[in-house]
C-alpha positions in Angstrom: 147.1 89.3 68.4 144.9 92.2 69.7 145.1 93.1 73.4 142.6 91.5 75.7 139.5 93.6 76.4 138.2 94.1 79.8 134.4 94.2 80.0 132.7 95.9 82.9 129.1 95.5 83.7 127.2 98.8 83.6 124.7 99.0 86.5 121.8 99.6 84.1 122.6 96.4 82.2 122.8 94.5 85.5 119.5 95.8 86.6 118.0 94.9 83.2 119.4 91.3 83.6 117.9 91.1 87.1 114.5 92.3 85.8 114.6 89.7 83.0 115.5 86.9 85.4 112.7 88.0 87.7 110.2 88.1 84.8 111.3 84.6 83.7 110.9 83.2 87.2 107.4 84.7 87.5 106.4 83.4 84.1 107.6 79.9 85.1 105.6 80.1 88.3 102.4 81.2 86.5 102.8 78.4 83.9 103.2 75.9 86.7 100.1 77.1 88.4 98.2 77.0 85.1 99.4 73.4 84.5 98.1 72.4 87.9 94.8 74.1 87.3 94.4 72.4 83.9 95.3 69.0 85.5 92.7 69.5 88.3 89.9 70.0 85.7 90.9 67.3 83.3 88.7 64.2 83.1 91.6 61.7 82.8 95.3 61.5 82.0 94.8 61.6 78.2 92.5 64.6 78.5 95.1 66.4 80.8 97.9 65.6 78.3 96.0 67.0 75.4 94.9 70.1 77.2 98.4 70.9 78.4 99.7 70.4 74.9 97.1 72.7 73.4 98.0 75.4 75.9 101.8 74.9 75.5 102.2 73.9 79.1 104.5 71.3 80.6 103.2 68.8 83.1 106.6 68.8 84.9 106.2 72.5 85.5 103.0 71.8 87.3 104.8 69.7 89.8 107.1 72.7 90.6 104.2 74.9 91.6 103.7 72.8 94.7 107.4 73.2 95.6 107.4 76.9 95.0 104.2 77.4 97.0 105.8 75.7 100.0 108.7 78.1 100.1 
């Protein structure tokens, strides 16, 4: 059996991971805001659903925008 390897995180990799996590969070925030904007301009629920689907947005994400803006 080969000896166990010890992996240490290089600071550059850690910084990259933090940057990716921040980018992912910002993208989620922007998608949530976009979903709320689409919903506010939709004529009815069916219209909202189809517009969100066309844009690849999630209605549940739109609900999170309100929570994030309150923070």
